[in-house]
Every structure is written in C-alpha cells, then in structure tokens.
Biotite code that builds the C-alpha atoms (Angstrom):
import biotite.structure as struc

atoms = struc.array([
    struc.Atom([67.214, -65.183, 114.966], chain_id="A", res_id=1, res_name="MET", atom_name="CA", element="C"),
    struc.Atom([70.077, -63.707, 112.996], chain_id="A", res_id=2, res_name="ASP", atom_name="CA", element="C"),
    struc.Atom([73.151, -65.912, 113.387], chain_id="A", res_id=3, res_name="ILE", atom_name="CA", element="C"),
    struc.Atom([75.414, -62.899, 112.826], chain_id="A", res_id=4, res_name="ARG", atom_name="CA", element="C"),
    struc.Atom([74.056, -61.207, 115.950], chain_id="A", res_id=5, res_name="ILE", atom_name="CA", element="C"),
    struc.Atom([74.504, -64.409, 117.976], chain_id="A", res_id=6, res_name="ILE", atom_name="CA", element="C"),
    struc.Atom([78.130, -64.592, 116.828], chain_id="A", res_id=7, res_name="ILE", atom_name="CA", element="C"),
    struc.Atom([78.688, -60.920, 117.722], chain_id="A", res_id=8, res_name="ARG", atom_name="CA", element="C"),
    struc.Atom([77.175, -61.434, 121.180], chain_id="A", res_id=9, res_name="ILE", atom_name="CA", element="C"),
    struc.Atom([79.425, -64.469, 121.666], chain_id="A", res_id=10, res_name="HIS", atom_name="CA", element="C"),
    struc.Atom([82.513, -62.498, 120.585], chain_id="A", res_id=11, res_name="ASP", atom_name="CA", element="C"),
    struc.Atom([81.646, -59.604, 122.906], chain_id="A", res_id=12, res_name="CYS", atom_name="CA", element="C"),
    struc.Atom([81.143, -61.932, 125.871], chain_id="A", res_id=13, res_name="ILE", atom_name="CA", element="C"),
    struc.Atom([84.318, -63.889, 125.094], chain_id="A", res_id=14, res_name="LYS", atom_name="CA", element="C"),
    struc.Atom([86.351, -60.673, 125.020], chain_id="A", res_id=15, res_name="ASN", atom_name="CA", element="C"),
    struc.Atom([84.561, -58.966, 127.958], chain_id="A", res_id=16, res_name="SER", atom_name="CA", element="C"),
    struc.Atom([83.255, -56.169, 125.731], chain_id="A", res_id=17, res_name="TRP", atom_name="CA", element="C"),
    struc.Atom([79.561, -56.292, 126.609], chain_id="A", res_id=18, res_name="THR", atom_name="CA", element="C"),
    struc.Atom([79.018, -53.730, 129.335], chain_id="A", res_id=19, res_name="GLY", atom_name="CA", element="C"),
    struc.Atom([75.423, -53.261, 130.426], chain_id="A", res_id=20, res_name="THR", atom_name="CA", element="C"),
    struc.Atom([72.491, -54.528, 128.345], chain_id="A", res_id=21, res_name="PRO", atom_name="CA", element="C"),
    struc.Atom([71.940, -50.959, 127.121], chain_id="A", res_id=22, res_name="LYS", atom_name="CA", element="C"),
    struc.Atom([75.595, -50.615, 126.052], chain_id="A", res_id=23, res_name="GLN", atom_name="CA", element="C"),
    struc.Atom([75.616, -54.005, 124.332], chain_id="A", res_id=24, res_name="LEU", atom_name="CA", element="C"),
    struc.Atom([72.362, -53.321, 122.500], chain_id="A", res_id=25, res_name="SER", atom_name="CA", element="C"),
    struc.Atom([73.846, -50.045, 121.234], chain_id="A", res_id=26, res_name="GLU", atom_name="CA", element="C"),
    struc.Atom([76.997, -51.863, 120.015], chain_id="A", res_id=27, res_name="LYS", atom_name="CA", element="C"),
    struc.Atom([74.832, -54.385, 118.181], chain_id="A", res_id=28, res_name="LEU", atom_name="CA", element="C"),
    struc.Atom([72.444, -51.712, 116.885], chain_id="A", res_id=29, res_name="LYS", atom_name="CA", element="C"),
    struc.Atom([69.398, -53.530, 118.263], chain_id="A", res_id=30, res_name="VAL", atom_name="CA", element="C"),
    struc.Atom([66.881, -52.600, 120.945], chain_id="A", res_id=31, res_name="SER", atom_name="CA", element="C"),
    struc.Atom([67.376, -53.778, 124.521], chain_id="A", res_id=32, res_name="GLU", atom_name="CA", element="C"),
    struc.Atom([64.250, -55.939, 124.151], chain_id="A", res_id=33, res_name="ARG", atom_name="CA", element="C"),
    struc.Atom([65.772, -57.608, 121.073], chain_id="A", res_id=34, res_name="THR", atom_name="CA", element="C"),
    struc.Atom([69.023, -58.184, 122.960], chain_id="A", res_id=35, res_name="LEU", atom_name="CA", element="C"),
    struc.Atom([67.112, -59.820, 125.832], chain_id="A", res_id=36, res_name="TYR", atom_name="CA", element="C"),
    struc.Atom([65.359, -62.068, 123.295], chain_id="A", res_id=37, res_name="ASN", atom_name="CA", element="C"),
    struc.Atom([68.720, -63.160, 121.860], chain_id="A", res_id=38, res_name="TYR", atom_name="CA", element="C"),
    struc.Atom([70.175, -63.797, 125.330], chain_id="A", res_id=39, res_name="ILE", atom_name="CA", element="C"),
    struc.Atom([67.052, -65.804, 126.257], chain_id="A", res_id=40, res_name="PHE", atom_name="CA", element="C"),
    struc.Atom([67.343, -67.851, 123.049], chain_id="A", res_id=41, res_name="PHE", atom_name="CA", element="C"),
    struc.Atom([71.055, -68.493, 123.600], chain_id="A", res_id=42, res_name="MET", atom_name="CA", element="C"),
    struc.Atom([70.526, -69.553, 127.220], chain_id="A", res_id=43, res_name="LYS", atom_name="CA", element="C"),
    struc.Atom([67.438, -71.702, 126.715], chain_id="A", res_id=44, res_name="ASN", atom_name="CA", element="C"),
    struc.Atom([67.672, -73.101, 123.188], chain_id="A", res_id=45, res_name="ASP", atom_name="CA", element="C"),
    struc.Atom([71.434, -73.205, 122.630], chain_id="A", res_id=46, res_name="LEU", atom_name="CA", element="C"),
    struc.Atom([72.181, -73.969, 126.311], chain_id="A", res_id=47, res_name="LYS", atom_name="CA", element="C"),
    struc.Atom([74.874, -71.286, 126.489], chain_id="A", res_id=48, res_name="VAL", atom_name="CA", element="C"),
    struc.Atom([75.817, -70.532, 130.146], chain_id="A", res_id=49, res_name="PRO", atom_name="CA", element="C"),
    struc.Atom([75.447, -66.733, 130.010], chain_id="A", res_id=50, res_name="ILE", atom_name="CA", element="C"),
    struc.Atom([75.230, -64.742, 133.243], chain_id="A", res_id=51, res_name="GLU", atom_name="CA", element="C"),
    struc.Atom([75.076, -61.003, 133.862], chain_id="A", res_id=52, res_name="PHE", atom_name="CA", element="C"),
    struc.Atom([77.414, -59.987, 136.689], chain_id="A", res_id=53, res_name="TYR", atom_name="CA", element="C"),
    struc.Atom([76.112, -56.838, 138.349], chain_id="A", res_id=54, res_name="LYS", atom_name="CA", element="C"),
    struc.Atom([79.404, -56.012, 140.085], chain_id="A", res_id=55, res_name="VAL", atom_name="CA", element="C"),
    struc.Atom([81.377, -56.053, 136.808], chain_id="A", res_id=56, res_name="LYS", atom_name="CA", element="C"),
    struc.Atom([78.356, -54.782, 134.838], chain_id="A", res_id=57, res_name="ARG", atom_name="CA", element="C"),
    struc.Atom([79.158, -57.273, 132.119], chain_id="A", res_id=58, res_name="ASP", atom_name="CA", element="C"),
    struc.Atom([77.809, -60.478, 130.598], chain_id="A", res_id=59, res_name="TYR", atom_name="CA", element="C"),
    struc.Atom([80.093, -63.443, 131.134], chain_id="A", res_id=60, res_name="MET", atom_name="CA", element="C"),
    struc.Atom([80.098, -67.162, 130.520], chain_id="A", res_id=61, res_name="TYR", atom_name="CA", element="C"),
    struc.Atom([79.684, -69.302, 133.605], chain_id="A", res_id=62, res_name="LYS", atom_name="CA", element="C"),
    struc.Atom([82.422, -71.792, 132.742], chain_id="A", res_id=63, res_name="GLY", atom_name="CA", element="C"),
    struc.Atom([83.830, -72.584, 129.325], chain_id="A", res_id=64, res_name="GLU", atom_name="CA", element="C"),
    struc.Atom([81.780, -71.919, 126.228], chain_id="A", res_id=65, res_name="CYS", atom_name="CA", element="C"),
    struc.Atom([82.346, -72.329, 122.531], chain_id="A", res_id=66, res_name="SER", atom_name="CA", element="C"),
    struc.Atom([79.810, -72.028, 119.774], chain_id="A", res_id=67, res_name="LEU", atom_name="CA", element="C"),
    struc.Atom([80.178, -74.147, 116.685], chain_id="A", res_id=68, res_name="LYS", atom_name="CA", element="C"),
    struc.Atom([77.915, -73.727, 113.697], chain_id="A", res_id=69, res_name="PHE", atom_name="CA", element="C"),
    struc.Atom([78.078, -76.150, 110.821], chain_id="A", res_id=70, res_name="GLU", atom_name="CA", element="C"),
    struc.Atom([76.621, -75.826, 107.376], chain_id="A", res_id=71, res_name="ASN", atom_name="CA", element="C"),
    struc.Atom([75.182, -79.148, 106.251], chain_id="A", res_id=72, res_name="GLU", atom_name="CA", element="C"),
])
C-alpha cells in the first residue's frame, strides 16, 4: 500500500471531494479495483470508519476520523 494514496483518500473524504468510486479512482489515477483494495485496507486494517452514501454519491466517515502516521 502506498501511504501517499491513503493520505489522498483521507483528504478527499475529509473534504467531501470523493464522488463515486469511479470518480475518485480517476482523481487518484488508479483503477477502481485498486481503489476498492485501498478502501478495504483502510476499513479492515486501519479501522477507519469509511462508508459510501448512495444518496450523496460520496464516501464519508461514519463519525470522527483522523489518521496519524509516525516515523519511528
């Protein structure tokens, strides 16, 4: 997983800039399948509360979310 893509996904969700999976994958310059893999990783491994809201056609956080990455 490329941390830069995770950070970009997080920024897009935070600012409500995702749109549909197709639109977000185009913004990130990755395939939809790759985007789904990143979302799966973020939800399951990083425990990020990401939801796709069909009415708004946008990914959103279910509750508060902040990502913190530290270099040890």
